[in-house]
PQR file with spaces between the fields and no chain letter, atoms N, CA, C, O and H, PARSE charges and radii, in Angstrom:
ATOM       1  N    MET     1     -32.499   -9.354   10.224 -0.4000 1.5000
ATOM       2  CA   MET     1     -31.911   -8.257   10.979 -0.0000 2.0000
ATOM       3  C    MET     1     -30.530   -8.643   11.521  0.5500 1.7000
ATOM       4  O    MET     1     -29.590   -7.852   11.440 -0.5500 1.4000
ATOM       5  N    LYS     2     -30.405   -9.869   12.081 -0.4000 1.5000
ATOM       6  CA   LYS     2     -29.112  -10.314   12.610 -0.0000 2.0000
ATOM       7  C    LYS     2     -28.069  -10.410   11.504  0.5500 1.7000
ATOM       8  O    LYS     2     -26.893  -10.114   11.717 -0.5500 1.4000
ATOM       9  H    LYS     2     -31.168  -10.511   12.147  0.4000 1.0000
ATOM      10  N    ALA     3     -28.510  -10.823   10.329 -0.4000 1.5000
ATOM      11  CA   ALA     3     -27.577  -10.936    9.205 -0.0000 2.0000
ATOM      12  C    ALA     3     -27.043   -9.559    8.807  0.5500 1.7000
ATOM      13  O    ALA     3     -25.861   -9.419    8.494 -0.5500 1.4000
ATOM      14  H    ALA     3     -29.465  -11.063   10.156  0.4000 1.0000
ATOM      15  N    ARG     4     -27.908   -8.546    8.818 -0.4000 1.5000
ATOM      16  CA   ARG     4     -27.474   -7.194    8.466 -0.0000 2.0000
ATOM      17  C    ARG     4     -26.484   -6.652    9.496  0.5500 1.7000
ATOM      18  O    ARG     4     -25.498   -6.007    9.138 -0.5500 1.4000
ATOM      19  H    ARG     4     -28.869   -8.660    9.073  0.4000 1.0000
ATOM      20  N    ILE     5     -26.747   -6.915   10.767 -0.4000 1.5000
ATOM      21  CA   ILE     5     -25.836   -6.464   11.824 -0.0000 2.0000
ATOM      22  C    ILE     5     -24.486   -7.151   11.651  0.5500 1.7000
ATOM      23  O    ILE     5     -23.442   -6.511   11.777 -0.5500 1.4000
ATOM      24  H    ILE     5     -27.548   -7.439   11.058  0.4000 1.0000
ATOM      25  N    GLY     6     -24.503   -8.455   11.361 -0.4000 1.5000
ATOM      26  CA   GLY     6     -23.262   -9.190   11.129 -0.0000 2.0000
ATOM      27  C    GLY     6     -22.479   -8.633    9.958  0.5500 1.7000
ATOM      28  O    GLY     6     -21.257   -8.500   10.029 -0.5500 1.4000
ATOM      29  H    GLY     6     -25.351   -8.975   11.258  0.4000 1.0000
ATOM      30  N    LEU     7     -23.183   -8.303    8.871 -0.4000 1.5000
ATOM      31  CA   LEU     7     -22.522   -7.726    7.699 -0.0000 2.0000
ATOM      32  C    LEU     7     -21.931   -6.348    8.009  0.5500 1.7000
ATOM      33  O    LEU     7     -20.830   -6.021    7.565 -0.5500 1.4000
ATOM      34  H    LEU     7     -24.176   -8.411    8.814  0.4000 1.0000
ATOM      35  N    LEU     8     -22.674   -5.548    8.774 -0.4000 1.5000
ATOM      36  CA   LEU     8     -22.170   -4.229    9.143 -0.0000 2.0000
ATOM      37  C    LEU     8     -20.925   -4.343   10.028  0.5500 1.7000
ATOM      38  O    LEU     8     -19.969   -3.586    9.861 -0.5500 1.4000
ATOM      39  H    LEU     8     -23.568   -5.813    9.134  0.4000 1.0000
ATOM      40  N    LEU     9     -20.940   -5.292   10.967 -0.4000 1.5000
ATOM      41  CA   LEU     9     -19.778   -5.494   11.825 -0.0000 2.0000
ATOM      42  C    LEU     9     -18.578   -5.985   11.013  0.5500 1.7000
ATOM      43  O    LEU     9     -17.454   -5.536   11.238 -0.5500 1.4000
ATOM      44  H    LEU     9     -21.716   -5.907   11.103  0.4000 1.0000
ATOM      45  N    ALA    10     -18.806   -6.893   10.082 -0.4000 1.5000
ATOM      46  CA   ALA    10     -17.729   -7.395    9.235 -0.0000 2.0000
ATOM      47  C    ALA    10     -17.157   -6.275    8.370  0.5500 1.7000
ATOM      48  O    ALA    10     -15.942   -6.190    8.194 -0.5500 1.4000
ATOM      49  H    ALA    10     -19.719   -7.258    9.899  0.4000 1.0000
ATOM      50  N    ALA    11     -18.011   -5.426    7.837 -0.4000 1.5000
ATOM      51  CA   ALA    11     -17.548   -4.304    7.022 -0.0000 2.0000
ATOM      52  C    ALA    11     -16.739   -3.314    7.853  0.5500 1.7000
ATOM      53  O    ALA    11     -15.724   -2.793    7.392 -0.5500 1.4000
ATOM      54  H    ALA    11     -18.998   -5.495    7.980  0.4000 1.0000
ATOM      55  N    ALA    12     -17.192   -3.055    9.086 -0.4000 1.5000
ATOM      56  CA   ALA    12     -16.459   -2.141    9.967 -0.0000 2.0000
ATOM      57  C    ALA    12     -15.088   -2.716   10.326  0.5500 1.7000
ATOM      58  O    ALA    12     -14.097   -1.987   10.363 -0.5500 1.4000
ATOM      59  H    ALA    12     -18.017   -3.478    9.461  0.4000 1.0000
ATOM      60  N    LEU    13     -15.033   -4.017   10.589 -0.4000 1.5000
ATOM      61  CA   LEU    13     -13.766   -4.660   10.914 -0.0000 2.0000
ATOM      62  C    LEU    13     -12.815   -4.611    9.720  0.5500 1.7000
ATOM      63  O    LEU    13     -11.628   -4.329    9.886 -0.5500 1.4000
ATOM      64  H    LEU    13     -15.838   -4.610   10.558  0.4000 1.0000
ATOM      65  N    LEU    14     -13.315   -4.876    8.545 -0.4000 1.5000
ATOM      66  CA   LEU    14     -12.498   -4.820    7.337 -0.0000 2.0000
ATOM      67  C    LEU    14     -11.961   -3.407    7.102  0.5500 1.7000
ATOM      68  O    LEU    14     -10.798   -3.236    6.737 -0.5500 1.4000
ATOM      69  H    LEU    14     -14.279   -5.105    8.410  0.4000 1.0000
ATOM      70  N    ALA    15     -12.797   -2.409    7.308 -0.4000 1.5000
ATOM      71  CA   ALA    15     -12.362   -1.017    7.128 -0.0000 2.0000
ATOM      72  C    ALA    15     -11.298   -0.648    8.155  0.5500 1.7000
ATOM      73  O    ALA    15     -10.339    0.051    7.829 -0.5500 1.4000
ATOM      74  H    ALA    15     -13.742   -2.547    7.605  0.4000 1.0000
ATOM      75  N    ALA    16     -11.461   -1.110    9.391 -0.4000 1.5000
ATOM      76  CA   ALA    16     -10.487   -0.800   10.442 -0.0000 2.0000
ATOM      77  C    ALA    16      -9.144   -1.470   10.171  0.5500 1.7000
ATOM      78  O    ALA    16      -8.097   -0.895   10.471 -0.5500 1.4000
ATOM      79  H    ALA    16     -12.240   -1.678    9.656  0.4000 1.0000
ATOM      80  N    CYS    17      -9.160   -2.664    9.616 -0.4000 1.5000
ATOM      81  CA   CYS    17      -7.925   -3.416    9.366 -0.0000 2.0000
ATOM      82  C    CYS    17      -7.251   -3.036    8.059  0.5500 1.7000
ATOM      83  O    CYS    17      -6.110   -3.436    7.832 -0.5500 1.4000
ATOM      84  H    CYS    17     -10.010   -3.131    9.372  0.4000 1.0000
ATOM      85  N    SER    18      -7.898   -2.297    7.209 -0.4000 1.5000
ATOM      86  CA   SER    18      -7.320   -1.980    5.903 -0.0000 2.0000
ATOM      87  C    SER    18      -6.126   -1.037    6.004  0.5500 1.7000
ATOM      88  O    SER    18      -5.344   -0.935    5.058 -0.5500 1.4000
ATOM      89  H    SER    18      -8.825   -1.972    7.393  0.4000 1.0000
ATOM      90  N    ASN    19      -5.971   -0.349    7.130 -0.4000 1.5000
ATOM      91  CA   ASN    19      -4.848    0.573    7.306 -0.0000 2.0000
ATOM      92  C    ASN    19      -3.637   -0.104    7.924  0.5500 1.7000
ATOM      93  O    ASN    19      -2.605    0.547    8.088 -0.5500 1.4000
ATOM      94  H    ASN    19      -6.606   -0.432    7.899  0.4000 1.0000
ATOM      95  N    LEU    20      -3.715   -1.370    8.273 -0.4000 1.5000
ATOM      96  CA   LEU    20      -2.603   -2.074    8.887 -0.0000 2.0000
ATOM      97  C    LEU    20      -1.553   -2.426    7.842  0.5500 1.7000
ATOM      98  O    LEU    20      -1.878   -2.703    6.687 -0.5500 1.4000
ATOM      99  H    LEU    20      -4.553   -1.899    8.140  0.4000 1.0000
ATOM     100  N    ALA    21      -0.301   -2.413    8.257 -0.4000 1.5000
ATOM     101  CA   ALA    21       0.784   -2.802    7.359 -0.0000 2.0000
ATOM     102  C    ALA    21       0.718   -4.298    7.098  0.5500 1.7000
ATOM     103  O    ALA    21       0.319   -5.062    7.977 -0.5500 1.4000
ATOM     104  H    ALA    21      -0.037   -2.188    9.195  0.4000 1.0000
ATOM     105  N    PRO    22       1.103   -4.724    5.909 -0.5600 1.5000
ATOM     106  CA   PRO    22       1.101   -6.158    5.628  0.2800 2.0000
ATOM     107  C    PRO    22       2.113   -6.888    6.509  0.5500 1.7000
ATOM     108  O    PRO    22       3.170   -6.355    6.846 -0.5500 1.4000
ATOM     109  N    ILE    23       1.765   -8.108    6.868 -0.4000 1.5000
ATOM     110  CA   ILE    23       2.663   -8.916    7.698 -0.0000 2.0000
ATOM     111  C    ILE    23       3.667   -9.600    6.791  0.5500 1.7000
ATOM     112  O    ILE    23       3.297  -10.179    5.770 -0.5500 1.4000
ATOM     113  H    ILE    23       0.907   -8.542    6.594  0.4000 1.0000
ATOM     114  N    GLY    24       4.917   -9.535    7.156 -0.4000 1.5000
ATOM     115  CA   GLY    24       5.969  -10.150    6.370 -0.0000 2.0000
ATOM     116  C    GLY    24       7.307   -9.886    7.023  0.5500 1.7000
ATOM     117  O    GLY    24       7.372   -9.368    8.138 -0.5500 1.4000
ATOM     118  H    GLY    24       5.218   -9.064    7.985  0.4000 1.0000
ATOM     119  N    GLN    25       8.357  -10.237    6.342 -0.4000 1.5000
ATOM     120  CA   GLN    25       9.690  -10.001    6.867 -0.0000 2.0000
ATOM     121  C    GLN    25      10.084   -8.548    6.661  0.5500 1.7000
ATOM     122  O    GLN    25       9.921   -8.008    5.567 -0.5500 1.4000
ATOM     123  H    GLN    25       8.304  -10.659    5.436  0.4000 1.0000
ATOM     124  N    PRO    26      10.609   -7.903    7.721 -0.5600 1.5000
ATOM     125  CA   PRO    26      11.084   -6.533    7.537  0.2800 2.0000
ATOM     126  C    PRO    26      12.372   -6.510    6.710  0.5500 1.7000
ATOM     127  O    PRO    26      13.107   -7.496    6.659 -0.5500 1.4000
ATOM     128  N    ASP    27      12.626   -5.399    6.080 -0.4000 1.5000
ATOM     129  CA   ASP    27      13.822   -5.203    5.266 -0.0000 2.0000
ATOM     130  C    ASP    27      14.957   -4.750    6.196  0.5500 1.7000
ATOM     131  O    ASP    27      15.161   -3.550    6.380 -0.5500 1.4000
ATOM     132  H    ASP    27      12.029   -4.598    6.122  0.4000 1.0000
ATOM     133  N    ILE    28      15.686   -5.694    6.776 -0.4000 1.5000
ATOM     134  CA   ILE    28      16.773   -5.379    7.706 -0.0000 2.0000
ATOM     135  C    ILE    28      18.102   -5.634    7.008  0.5500 1.7000
ATOM     136  O    ILE    28      18.483   -6.780    6.770 -0.5500 1.4000
ATOM     137  H    ILE    28      15.520   -6.668    6.627  0.4000 1.0000
ATOM     138  N    ALA    29      18.801   -4.549    6.682 -0.4000 1.5000
ATOM     139  CA   ALA    29      20.112   -4.677    6.059 -0.0000 2.0000
ATOM     140  C    ALA    29      21.216   -4.674    7.104  0.5500 1.7000
ATOM     141  O    ALA    29      22.236   -5.344    6.941 -0.5500 1.4000
ATOM     142  H    ALA    29      18.491   -3.618    6.875  0.4000 1.0000
ATOM     143  N    LYS    30      21.007   -3.908    8.191 -0.4000 1.5000
ATOM     144  CA   LYS    30      22.049   -3.784    9.212 -0.0000 2.0000
ATOM     145  C    LYS    30      21.391   -3.488   10.564  0.5500 1.7000
ATOM     146  O    LYS    30      20.567   -2.580   10.668 -0.5500 1.4000
ATOM     147  H    LYS    30      20.178   -3.364    8.322  0.4000 1.0000
ATOM     148  N    VAL    31      21.752   -4.249   11.593 -0.4000 1.5000
ATOM     149  CA   VAL    31      21.269   -3.990   12.947 -0.0000 2.0000
ATOM     150  C    VAL    31      22.206   -2.981   13.599  0.5500 1.7000
ATOM     151  O    VAL    31      23.416   -3.200   13.662 -0.5500 1.4000
ATOM     152  H    VAL    31      22.422   -4.987   11.509  0.4000 1.0000
ATOM     153  N    ILE    32      21.649   -1.881   14.080 -0.4000 1.5000
ATOM     154  CA   ILE    32      22.428   -0.824   14.725 -0.0000 2.0000
ATOM     155  C    ILE    32      22.578   -1.129   16.218  0.5500 1.7000
ATOM     156  O    ILE    32      23.685   -1.072   16.753 -0.5500 1.4000
ATOM     157  H    ILE    32      20.666   -1.703   14.028  0.4000 1.0000
ATOM     158  N    SER    33      21.476   -1.451   16.888 -0.4000 1.5000
ATOM     159  CA   SER    33      21.521   -1.790   18.310 -0.0000 2.0000
ATOM     160  C    SER    33      20.332   -2.664   18.667  0.5500 1.7000
ATOM     161  O    SER    33      19.311   -2.679   17.979 -0.5500 1.4000
ATOM     162  H    SER    33      20.577   -1.497   16.453  0.4000 1.0000
ATOM     163  N    ILE    34      20.494   -3.395   19.770 -0.4000 1.5000
ATOM     164  CA   ILE    34      19.436   -4.263   20.268 -0.0000 2.0000
ATOM     165  C    ILE    34      19.558   -4.321   21.789  0.5500 1.7000
ATOM     166  O    ILE    34      20.667   -4.296   22.323 -0.5500 1.4000
ATOM     167  H    ILE    34      21.323   -3.383   20.329  0.4000 1.0000
ATOM     168  N    THR    35      18.431   -4.398   22.484 -0.4000 1.5000
ATOM     169  CA   THR    35      18.427   -4.436   23.937 -0.0000 2.0000
ATOM     170  C    THR    35      19.178   -5.663   24.439  0.5500 1.7000
ATOM     171  O    THR    35      18.977   -6.771   23.940 -0.5500 1.4000
ATOM     172  H    THR    35      17.530   -4.419   22.050  0.4000 1.0000
ATOM     173  N    ASP    36      20.043   -5.459   25.426 -0.4000 1.5000
ATOM     174  CA   ASP    36      20.812   -6.553   26.029 -0.0000 2.0000
ATOM     175  C    ASP    36      19.935   -7.277   27.045  0.5500 1.7000
ATOM     176  O    ASP    36      19.392   -6.647   27.952 -0.5500 1.4000
ATOM     177  H    ASP    36      20.206   -4.559   25.831  0.4000 1.0000
ATOM     178  N    THR    37      19.792   -8.582   26.904 -0.4000 1.5000
ATOM     179  CA   THR    37      18.955   -9.372   27.818 -0.0000 2.0000
ATOM     180  C    THR    37      19.754  -10.448   28.541  0.5500 1.7000
ATOM     181  O    THR    37      19.156  -11.364   29.105 -0.5500 1.4000
ATOM     182  H    THR    37      20.233   -9.094   26.167  0.4000 1.0000
ATOM     183  N    HIS    38      21.075  -10.373   28.545 -0.4000 1.5000
ATOM     184  CA   HIS    38      21.882  -11.465   29.100 -0.0000 2.0000
ATOM     185  C    HIS    38      21.735  -11.617   30.612  0.5500 1.7000
ATOM     186  O    HIS    38      21.986  -12.701   31.138 -0.5500 1.4000
ATOM     187  H    HIS    38      21.561   -9.629   28.087  0.4000 1.0000
ATOM     188  N    ALA    39      21.341  -10.574   31.318 -0.4000 1.5000
ATOM     189  CA   ALA    39      21.233  -10.656   32.777 -0.0000 2.0000
ATOM     190  C    ALA    39      19.784  -10.679   33.261  0.5500 1.7000
ATOM     191  O    ALA    39      19.535  -10.572   34.462 -0.5500 1.4000
ATOM     192  H    ALA    39      21.137   -9.694   30.891  0.4000 1.0000
ATOM     193  N    ILE    40      18.830  -10.817   32.347 -0.4000 1.5000
ATOM     194  CA   ILE    40      17.412  -10.765   32.698 -0.0000 2.0000
ATOM     195  C    ILE    40      16.782  -12.131   32.492  0.5500 1.7000
ATOM     196  O    ILE    40      17.010  -12.781   31.472 -0.5500 1.4000
ATOM     197  H    ILE    40      19.032  -10.905   31.371  0.4000 1.0000
ATOM     198  N    CYS    41      15.982  -12.567   33.470 -0.4000 1.5000
ATOM     199  CA   CYS    41      15.263  -13.833   33.362 -0.0000 2.0000
ATOM     200  C    CYS    41      13.781  -13.542   33.197  0.5500 1.7000
ATOM     201  O    CYS    41      13.219  -12.736   33.939 -0.5500 1.4000
ATOM     202  H    CYS    41      15.796  -12.039   34.298  0.4000 1.0000
ATOM     203  N    GLY    42      13.159  -14.177   32.251 -0.4000 1.5000
ATOM     204  CA   GLY    42      11.734  -13.990   32.001 -0.0000 2.0000
ATOM     205  C    GLY    42      11.511  -13.361   30.645  0.5500 1.7000
ATOM     206  O    GLY    42      12.453  -13.068   29.909 -0.5500 1.4000
ATOM     207  H    GLY    42      13.616  -14.831   31.649  0.4000 1.0000
ATOM     208  N    VAL    43      10.244  -13.158   30.330 -0.4000 1.5000
ATOM     209  CA   VAL    43       9.875  -12.538   29.062 -0.0000 2.0000
ATOM     210  C    VAL    43      10.009  -11.021   29.223  0.5500 1.7000
ATOM     211  O    VAL    43       9.425  -10.427   30.129 -0.5500 1.4000
ATOM     212  H    VAL    43       9.478  -13.395   30.928  0.4000 1.0000
ATOM     213  N    VAL    44      10.779  -10.414   28.336 -0.4000 1.5000
ATOM     214  CA   VAL    44      11.075   -8.985   28.441 -0.0000 2.0000
ATOM     215  C    VAL    44      10.904   -8.303   27.084  0.5500 1.7000
ATOM     216  O    VAL    44      11.043   -8.940   26.041 -0.5500 1.4000
ATOM     217  H    VAL    44      11.253  -10.897   27.600  0.4000 1.0000
ATOM     218  N    PRO    45      10.600   -6.995   27.105 -0.5600 1.5000
ATOM     219  CA   PRO    45      10.533   -6.264   25.837  0.2800 2.0000
ATOM     220  C    PRO    45      11.936   -5.979   25.312  0.5500 1.7000
ATOM     221  O    PRO    45      12.857   -5.710   26.083 -0.5500 1.4000
ATOM     222  N    VAL    46      12.082   -6.040   24.013 -0.4000 1.5000
ATOM     223  CA   VAL    46      13.355   -5.765   23.347 -0.0000 2.0000
ATOM     224  C    VAL    46      13.096   -4.708   22.279  0.5500 1.7000
ATOM     225  O    VAL    46      12.071   -4.734   21.598 -0.5500 1.4000
ATOM     226  H    VAL    46      11.334   -6.259   23.387  0.4000 1.0000
ATOM     227  N    ASN    47      14.025   -3.794   22.147 -0.4000 1.5000
ATOM     228  CA   ASN    47      13.965   -2.786   21.080 -0.0000 2.0000
ATOM     229  C    ASN    47      15.167   -2.978   20.174  0.5500 1.7000
ATOM     230  O    ASN    47      16.299   -3.107   20.640 -0.5500 1.4000
ATOM     231  H    ASN    47      14.857   -3.773   22.700  0.4000 1.0000
ATOM     232  N    MET    48      14.910   -2.995   18.886 -0.4000 1.5000
ATOM     233  CA   MET    48      15.986   -3.126   17.911 -0.0000 2.0000
ATOM     234  C    MET    48      15.942   -1.920   16.981  0.5500 1.7000
ATOM     235  O    MET    48      14.893   -1.574   16.437 -0.5500 1.4000
ATOM     236  H    MET    48      13.991   -2.890   18.507  0.4000 1.0000
ATOM     237  N    LEU    49      17.084   -1.295   16.810 -0.4000 1.5000
ATOM     238  CA   LEU    49      17.250   -0.207   15.853 -0.0000 2.0000
ATOM     239  C    LEU    49      17.991   -0.794   14.658  0.5500 1.7000
ATOM     240  O    LEU    49      19.052   -1.398   14.817 -0.5500 1.4000
ATOM     241  H    LEU    49      17.937   -1.576   17.252  0.4000 1.0000
ATOM     242  N    TYR    50      17.436   -0.617   13.466 -0.4000 1.5000
ATOM     243  CA   TYR    50      18.056   -1.205   12.283 -0.0000 2.0000
ATOM     244  C    TYR    50      17.967   -0.267   11.094  0.5500 1.7000
ATOM     245  O    TYR    50      17.198    0.694   11.092 -0.5500 1.4000
ATOM     246  H    TYR    50      16.574   -0.126   13.337  0.4000 1.0000
ATOM     247  N    GLU    51      18.762   -0.564   10.095 -0.4000 1.5000
ATOM     248  CA   GLU    51      18.790    0.167    8.842 -0.0000 2.0000
ATOM     249  C    GLU    51      18.261   -0.751    7.751  0.5500 1.7000
ATOM     250  O    GLU    51      18.632   -1.924    7.694 -0.5500 1.4000
ATOM     251  H    GLU    51      19.386   -1.345   10.097  0.4000 1.0000
ATOM     252  N    ASP    52      17.393   -0.225    6.879 -0.4000 1.5000
ATOM     253  CA   ASP    52      16.892   -1.038    5.772 -0.0000 2.0000
ATOM     254  C    ASP    52      17.820   -0.914    4.566  0.5500 1.7000
ATOM     255  O    ASP    52      18.834   -0.219    4.630 -0.5500 1.4000
ATOM     256  H    ASP    52      17.092    0.727    6.925  0.4000 1.0000
ATOM     257  N    SER    53      17.480   -1.576    3.482 -0.4000 1.5000
ATOM     258  CA   SER    53      18.350   -1.592    2.299 -0.0000 2.0000
ATOM     259  C    SER    53      18.441   -0.230    1.617  0.5500 1.7000
ATOM     260  O    SER    53      19.308   -0.017    0.770 -0.5500 1.4000
ATOM     261  H    SER    53      16.656   -2.141    3.430  0.4000 1.0000
ATOM     262  N    GLN    54      17.544    0.699    1.984 -0.4000 1.5000
ATOM     263  CA   GLN    54      17.576    2.052    1.430 -0.0000 2.0000
ATOM     264  C    GLN    54      18.354    3.018    2.324  0.5500 1.7000
ATOM     265  O    GLN    54      18.491    4.197    1.997 -0.5500 1.4000
ATOM     266  H    GLN    54      16.839    0.526    2.672  0.4000 1.0000
ATOM     267  N    GLY    55      18.866    2.516    3.459 -0.4000 1.5000
ATOM     268  CA   GLY    55      19.618    3.355    4.385 -0.0000 2.0000
ATOM     269  C    GLY    55      18.764    4.076    5.421  0.5500 1.7000
ATOM     270  O    GLY    55      19.283    4.873    6.203 -0.5500 1.4000
ATOM     271  H    GLY    55      18.755    1.558    3.725  0.4000 1.0000
ATOM     272  N    MET    56      17.462    3.808    5.437 -0.4000 1.5000
ATOM     273  CA   MET    56      16.558    4.438    6.404 -0.0000 2.0000
ATOM     274  C    MET    56      16.611    3.666    7.720  0.5500 1.7000
ATOM     275  O    MET    56      16.684    2.438    7.718 -0.5500 1.4000
ATOM     276  H    MET    56      17.039    3.161    4.802  0.4000 1.0000
ATOM     277  N    ARG    57      16.576    4.382    8.841 -0.4000 1.5000
ATOM     278  CA   ARG    57      16.592    3.744   10.160 -0.0000 2.0000
ATOM     279  C    ARG    57      15.175    3.544   10.670  0.5500 1.7000
ATOM     280  O    ARG    57      14.299    4.391   10.498 -0.5500 1.4000
ATOM     281  H    ARG    57      16.517    5.380    8.843  0.4000 1.0000
ATOM     282  N    HIS    58      14.982    2.392   11.303 -0.4000 1.5000
ATOM     283  CA   HIS    58      13.686    2.024   11.869 -0.0000 2.0000
ATOM     284  C    HIS    58      13.921    1.409   13.235  0.5500 1.7000
ATOM     285  O    HIS    58      15.026    0.964   13.545 -0.5500 1.4000
ATOM     286  H    HIS    58      15.694    1.704   11.443  0.4000 1.0000
ATOM     287  N    SER    59      12.866    1.385   14.060 -0.4000 1.5000
ATOM     288  CA   SER    59      12.957    0.656   15.319 -0.0000 2.0000
ATOM     289  C    SER    59      11.825   -0.349   15.371  0.5500 1.7000
ATOM     290  O    SER    59      10.745   -0.123   14.825 -0.5500 1.4000
ATOM     291  H    SER    59      11.968    1.747   13.809  0.4000 1.0000
ATOM     292  N    MET    60      12.088   -1.459   16.034 -0.4000 1.5000
ATOM     293  CA   MET    60      11.126   -2.540   16.160 -0.0000 2.0000
ATOM     294  C    MET    60      11.113   -2.987   17.613  0.5500 1.7000
ATOM     295  O    MET    60      12.171   -3.124   18.228 -0.5500 1.4000
ATOM     296  H    MET    60      12.966   -1.642   16.477  0.4000 1.0000
ATOM     297  N    SER    61       9.949   -3.212   18.161 -0.4000 1.5000
ATOM     298  CA   SER    61       9.811   -3.710   19.523 -0.0000 2.0000
ATOM     299  C    SER    61       9.134   -5.072   19.487  0.5500 1.7000
ATOM     300  O    SER    61       8.179   -5.292   18.741 -0.5500 1.4000
ATOM     301  H    SER    61       9.090   -3.101   17.662  0.4000 1.0000
ATOM     302  N    TYR    62       9.646   -5.976   20.305 -0.4000 1.5000
ATOM     303  CA   TYR    62       9.065   -7.315   20.419 -0.0000 2.0000
ATOM     304  C    TYR    62       9.465   -7.883   21.764  0.5500 1.7000
ATOM     305  O    TYR    62      10.221   -7.247   22.498 -0.5500 1.4000
ATOM     306  H    TYR    62      10.421   -5.798   20.910  0.4000 1.0000
ATOM     307  N    ARG    63       8.982   -9.054   22.102 -0.4000 1.5000
ATOM     308  CA   ARG    63       9.259   -9.669   23.401 -0.0000 2.0000
ATOM     309  C    ARG    63      10.041  -10.959   23.208  0.5500 1.7000
ATOM     310  O    ARG    63       9.778  -11.729   22.284 -0.5500 1.4000
ATOM     311  H    ARG    63       8.368   -9.571   21.506  0.4000 1.0000
ATOM     312  N    VAL    64      11.016  -11.185   24.104 -0.4000 1.5000
ATOM     313  CA   VAL    64      11.835  -12.394   24.056 -0.0000 2.0000
ATOM     314  C    VAL    64      11.998  -12.940   25.473  0.5500 1.7000
ATOM     315  O    VAL    64      11.702  -12.252   26.450 -0.5500 1.4000
ATOM     316  H    VAL    64      11.230  -10.559   24.854  0.4000 1.0000
ATOM     317  N    LEU    65      12.469  -14.175   25.572 -0.4000 1.5000
ATOM     318  CA   LEU    65      12.838  -14.756   26.855 -0.0000 2.0000
ATOM     319  C    LEU    65      14.275  -14.352   27.118  0.5500 1.7000
ATOM     320  O    LEU    65      15.163  -14.666   26.325 -0.5500 1.4000
ATOM     321  H    LEU    65      12.709  -14.734   24.778  0.4000 1.0000
ATOM     322  N    GLY    66      14.519  -13.647   28.239 -0.4000 1.5000
ATOM     323  CA   GLY    66      15.856  -13.177   28.574 -0.0000 2.0000
ATOM     324  C    GLY    66      16.835  -14.330   28.722  0.5500 1.7000
ATOM     325  O    GLY    66      16.443  -15.453   29.039 -0.5500 1.4000
ATOM     326  H    GLY    66      13.798  -13.392   28.883  0.4000 1.0000
ATOM     327  N    ASP    67      18.121  -14.045   28.488 -0.4000 1.5000
ATOM     328  CA   ASP    67      19.174  -15.057   28.548 -0.0000 2.0000
ATOM     329  C    ASP    67      19.669  -15.327   29.968  0.5500 1.7000
ATOM     330  O    ASP    67      20.534  -16.184   30.154 -0.5500 1.4000
ATOM     331  H    ASP    67      18.439  -13.133   28.231  0.4000 1.0000
ATOM     332  N    GLY    68      19.149  -14.623   30.973 -0.4000 1.5000
ATOM     333  CA   GLY    68      19.658  -14.763   32.341 -0.0000 2.0000
ATOM     334  C    GLY    68      19.001  -15.856   33.155  0.5500 1.7000
ATOM     335  O    GLY    68      19.195  -15.905   34.369 -0.5500 1.4000
ATOM     336  H    GLY    68      18.447  -13.927   30.822  0.4000 1.0000
ATOM     337  N    CYS    69      18.241  -16.721   32.544 -0.4000 1.5000
ATOM     338  CA   CYS    69      17.573  -17.808   33.273 -0.0000 2.0000
ATOM     339  C    CYS    69      18.495  -19.028   33.311  0.5500 1.7000
ATOM     340  O    CYS    69      18.688  -19.693   32.293 -0.5500 1.4000
ATOM     341  H    CYS    69      18.083  -16.681   31.558  0.4000 1.0000
ATOM     342  N    HIS    70      19.059  -19.319   34.474 -0.4000 1.5000
ATOM     343  CA   HIS    70      19.971  -20.449   34.622 -0.0000 2.0000
ATOM     344  C    HIS    70      19.564  -21.292   35.825  0.5500 1.7000
ATOM     345  O    HIS    70      19.098  -20.749   36.827 -0.5500 1.4000
ATOM     346  H    HIS    70      18.903  -18.779   35.301  0.4000 1.0000
ATOM     347  N    ASP    71      19.732  -22.601   35.742 -0.4000 1.5000
ATOM     348  CA   ASP    71      19.521  -23.487   36.890 -0.0000 2.0000
ATOM     349  C    ASP    71      20.746  -23.377   37.779  0.5500 1.7000
ATOM     350  O    ASP    71      21.874  -23.561   37.320 -0.5500 1.4000
ATOM     351  H    ASP    71      20.111  -23.041   34.928  0.4000 1.0000
ATOM     352  N    ASN    72      20.524  -23.080   39.044 -0.4000 1.5000
ATOM     353  CA   ASN    72      21.653  -22.971   39.972 -0.0000 2.0000
ATOM     354  C    ASN    72      21.734  -24.174   40.855  0.5500 1.7000
ATOM     355  O    ASN    72      22.623  -24.260   41.702 -0.5500 1.4000
ATOM     356  H    ASN    72      19.608  -22.931   39.416  0.4000 1.0000
């Protein structure tokens, strides 16, 4: 019985993950804009607007360590 439950859970997880985009490098031909982090200290969200090699615009969000962390 436990084995069947495990198989059902694994199948459900596989089905849920099958719609995810493959992980890899994005097709970035040109960066249009990116969030300025020069005055922020700490981990902050960044948004980047870019154009791919086909001329389509996309946005990407990720987190970076801001550039405003300085020893005084």
